[in-house]
C-alpha positions in Angstrom: 6.7 -48.0 7.9 5.7 -44.1 6.9 5.7 -43.4 3.3 8.3 -39.7 3.1 5.3 -38.1 1.5 3.6 -38.4 4.1 5.9 -37.8 6.7 6.6 -34.3 5.0 3.2 -33.5 4.8 2.5 -34.0 8.4 5.8 -32.1 9.2 4.6 -29.1 6.6 1.0 -28.9 8.5 2.7 -28.9 11.9 5.0 -26.3 11.0 2.5 -24.0 9.3 -0.3 -24.6 12.6 2.7 -23.8 15.0 3.9 -20.7 12.8 0.1 -19.8 12.2 -0.6 -19.4 16.2 2.8 -17.7 16.8 1.9 -15.0 14.3 -1.7 -14.5 16.0 -0.1 -14.3 19.2 2.5 -12.0 17.9 -0.5 -9.6 16.8 -2.3 -9.7 19.7 0.9 -8.4 21.4 1.2 -5.5 18.8 -2.4 -4.7 19.5 -1.6 -4.7 23.6 1.4 -2.5 22.7 -0.6 -0.1 20.8 -3.3 0.6 23.1 -0.7 0.8 26.0 1.6 3.6 24.0 -1.8 5.1 22.6 0.2 5.3 19.2 -1.6 7.0 16.6 -1.0 6.4 12.7 1.4 9.0 11.2 1.0 7.7 7.7 -1.3 5.4 5.9 -0.8 3.0 2.9 -3.4 1.8 0.6 -3.6 -2.0 -1.3 -5.3 -1.8 -4.9 -5.5 -4.1 -7.5 -7.2 -7.3 -8.6 -8.6 -10.2 -6.3 -5.6 -13.2 -6.3 -3.1 -10.9 -7.1 -0.8 -11.0 -3.9 -2.7 -8.7 -2.1 -3.4 -10.9 0.9 0.2 -12.0 1.0 1.1 -8.1 0.8 -0.8 -7.7 3.9 0.3 -10.4 5.4 4.5 -9.3 5.5 3.1 -5.7 6.8 1.3 -7.6 9.6 5.0 -8.6 10.5 5.4 -5.1 11.3 5.3 -4.6 14.4 4.6 -1.0 14.1 1.6 -1.5 11.7 -2.4 -1.4 12.3 -3.5 -3.3 9.2 -6.8 -3.7 7.8 -7.9 -6.3 5.7 -10.7 -6.6 3.4 -13.1 -7.3 6.0 -11.8 -5.1 8.8 -13.1 -2.2 11.2 -13.0 0.4 8.2 -15.8 -1.5 6.1 -19.6 -0.7 6.9 -20.5 -4.2 8.1 -18.3 -6.9 9.1 -20.0 -9.0 6.5 -19.1 -6.6 3.4 -15.7 -4.9 1.8 -17.6 -1.7 1.1 -15.7 1.4 2.5 -17.8 4.5 4.1 -17.2 7.8 2.2 -14.2 9.4 2.8 -14.6 11.9 5.6 -16.0 9.1 7.8 -13.0 6.6 6.2 -10.7 8.8 6.9 -11.9 9.5 11.0 -11.9 5.4 11.4 -8.0 5.5 10.3 -7.3 8.1 12.4 -8.6 6.8 15.7 -6.3 3.5 14.8 -3.7 2.2 16.8 -0.4 1.8 15.5 2.5 3.5 14.0 1.5 3.4 10.4 -1.7 2.3 8.5 -2.3 -0.3 5.8 -5.6 -0.7 4.4 -6.6 -3.5 1.8 -9.8 -2.8 -0.5 -9.5 -4.3 -3.7 -13.8 -3.2 -4.6 -12.3 0.5 -3.9 -9.7 0.3 -6.4 -11.8 2.6 -9.2 -12.1 5.0 -6.4 -8.4 5.2 -5.6 -7.7 9.1 -6.2 -10.3 10.2 -4.6 -9.4 8.5 -1.4 -5.6 9.3 -1.7 -6.6 12.5 -2.1 -9.3 12.3 1.3 -5.7 10.7 3.6 -3.6 13.1 3.8 0.0 11.8 3.1 -1.3 8.5 1.9 0.5 6.2 -0.4 -0.9 3.5 -2.1 0.6 0.4 -4.3 -1.6 -1.5 -7.0 -0.9 -5.2 -7.0 -0.9 -7.0 -10.3 -0.1 -10.3 -11.1 0.0 -12.1 -14.7 -3.5 -13.3 -16.2 -3.4 -16.5 -16.5 -2.2 -17.3 -12.5 -4.7 -14.8 -11.5 -7.3 -16.6 -13.7 -6.5 -20.2 -12.3 -6.4 -18.9 -8.7 -10.0 -17.6 -9.1 -11.0 -21.1 -10.6 -9.6 -23.1 -7.5 -10.8 -20.6 -5.2 -14.5 -19.7 -6.6 -15.4 -21.8 -9.3 -17.6 -19.9 -11.3 -19.2 -18.0 -7.9 -17.0 -15.4 -8.0 -19.8 -13.2 -9.3 -22.7 -14.2 -6.9 -19.8 -13.3 -4.2 -18.8 -10.1 -5.0 -22.3 -8.8 -5.7 -23.2 -10.1 -1.4 -20.0 -8.3 -0.2 -19.6 -5.7 -2.2 -23.2 -4.2 -1.9 -23.8 -1.1 0.1 -26.3 -0.5 2.6 -28.7 1.5 0.1 -28.3 -2.2 -2.0 -25.7 -0.3 -4.5 -23.4 -2.4 -6.1 -20.7 -0.3 -7.8 -19.6 -3.3 -10.1 -22.9 -4.1 -11.6 -22.3 -2.4 -14.8 -18.6 -3.6 -14.9 -20.1 -7.2 -14.8 -22.6 -6.6 -17.8 -19.9 -5.3 -19.8 -17.8 -8.3 -19.0 -20.4 -10.6 -20.1 -21.2 -8.8 -23.2 -17.3 -8.6 -24.1 -17.3 -12.6 -23.3 -20.3 -13.3 -25.6 -18.1 -10.9 -28.7 -14.6 -11.9 -28.5 -14.6 -15.1 -25.9 -14.1 -18.7 -28.2 -15.4 -21.0 -25.8 -18.7 -22.8 -25.3 -21.3 -20.5 -23.2 -21.3 -22.3 -19.2 -18.2 -24.0 -19.9 -15.4 -23.6 -17.5 -13.1 -22.5 -20.8 -16.1 -19.1 -20.8 -16.1 -18.9 -17.3 -12.0 -18.8 -17.4 -12.3 -15.6 -20.3 -15.2 -14.3 -18.1 -12.5 -14.1 -15.6 -9.8 -12.9 -17.5 -11.8 -9.9 -18.7 -12.5 -9.3 -15.2 -8.7 -8.9 -14.8 -8.2 -6.8 -17.6 -11.2 -4.3 -16.8 -10.0 -3.8 -13.3 -6.3 -3.5 -14.0 -7.0 -1.3 -17.0 -8.1 1.3 -14.3 -4.9 1.9 -13.2 -4.1 3.7 -16.3 -7.7 5.2 -17.1 -8.0 6.6 -14.1 -4.5 8.5 -14.5 -3.0 6.9 -11.6 0.1 6.0 -14.2 0.8 9.4 -13.6 0.4 9.8 -9.5 3.4 9.7 -7.8 1.8 8.5 -4.7 1.1 5.0 -5.8 3.4 2.5 -7.3 2.8 -0.6 -9.2 4.3 -4.0 -8.1 4.4 -7.2 -9.9 3.5 -10.2 -7.4 7.0 -12.0 -9.4 8.8 -8.8 -7.8 7.2 -9.1 -4.1 8.3 -13.0 -4.1 11.9 -12.7 -5.7 12.9 -9.4 -3.9 10.7 -9.1 -0.8 12.8 -6.9 1.6 13.6 -4.5 -1.7 9.7 -4.4 -2.3 8.7 -3.7 1.5 11.7 -1.3 2.1 10.6 0.6 -0.8 7.2 0.9 0.5 7.6 1.5 4.1 10.1 4.4 2.9 7.3 5.8 1.0 5.1 6.6 3.8 8.3 7.4 5.2 9.5 5.1 7.6 12.7 3.0 7.5 12.4 -1.0 7.1 12.0 -2.1 11.4 15.0 -3.3 13.1 12.8 -6.0 13.8 9.4 -8.4 12.5 7.7 -11.6 12.9 9.7 -14.3 10.6 7.5 -15.0 7.4 8.4 -17.5 4.4 8.2 -16.1 1.1 7.5 -18.2 -1.5 5.8 -19.0 -5.1 2.5 -21.2 -5.0 1.3 -20.5 -8.6 -1.5 -21.9 -9.3 -1.8 -24.7 -12.4 -2.2 -23.1 -15.6 -3.1 -26.0 -17.9 -1.8 -24.3 -21.6 -2.1 -23.8 -24.5 -5.6 -22.4 -25.1 -5.9 -21.4 -21.6 -7.8 -18.3 -22.3 -9.3 -17.7 -25.4 -6.2 -16.0 -28.2 -7.7 -12.5 -28.5 -8.4 -12.1 -24.9 -4.7 -13.7 -23.9 -3.3 -11.3 -26.3 -5.5 -8.2 -24.4 -4.2 -10.0 -20.9 -0.4 -10.0 -22.5 -0.3 -6.5 -23.3 -1.7 -4.8 -20.6 0.4 -7.3 -18.4 3.6 -5.7 -20.6 2.1 -2.0 -19.7 1.9 -2.9 -15.8 5.7 -4.3 -15.9 7.0 -1.2 -17.9 5.2 1.1 -15.6 7.0 -0.7 -12.4 10.1 -0.6 -13.9 9.5 3.6 -14.7 8.4 4.0 -11.0 5.0 4.1 -11.7 5.5 6.8 -13.8 
């Protein structure tokens, strides 16, 4: 007799495979429809933020809209299929204007520190800054990359001229970790602190770059998206001048948080810094990004 847990896993696996194949068919049909109608994007929404903050889930929800053309981190907007680097704003704008679909959604976490410049370059564009609690992001980064994320970042975020925008950022992170992390260098605890500082530096840009006062960009907590997906998606589509679609591919939104071991998951001082910034982001979300 099969164990109930085994049966449940098999059922969940089959359901996921069927859903994924159906979703691929849905996206293929969208491309055909957009090609036949020769639709051009009337608006663009950019997704900014830090890795492992729910941006992929948000992108997938937008893909479920039959009117959208969506560009992920590796896409035709990149300078190369193996890179997340976008071309200069004029070329980026031209590539977006050449796309097929009622509206475009483009996700580039590397470009988050250029958010204002990109919004200025694409007329009528809007953006969302996704954020998530630091310890959850760190746990997710550890699970996905271990200690390899910096090397991955360098590989995919280096431009054609071999320039890596974030090199100074990473040097600053390592210097800060040496000063305030209480964990032993080379340990998993030190790596968690390094990733927490990365989360801190990337999300500080929302305030340091003056984005909190820019009505074109709104912050969105991953928890809010999971708790109220319809309301969040409605607000975002409305921000680019569109109503909610009368139909969309049915996607399940549920919370899958990485396991965070407490206490002392992060060095206390780093945890306090992250908690303070997360609180500021939550306040900005409640105030509508202002």
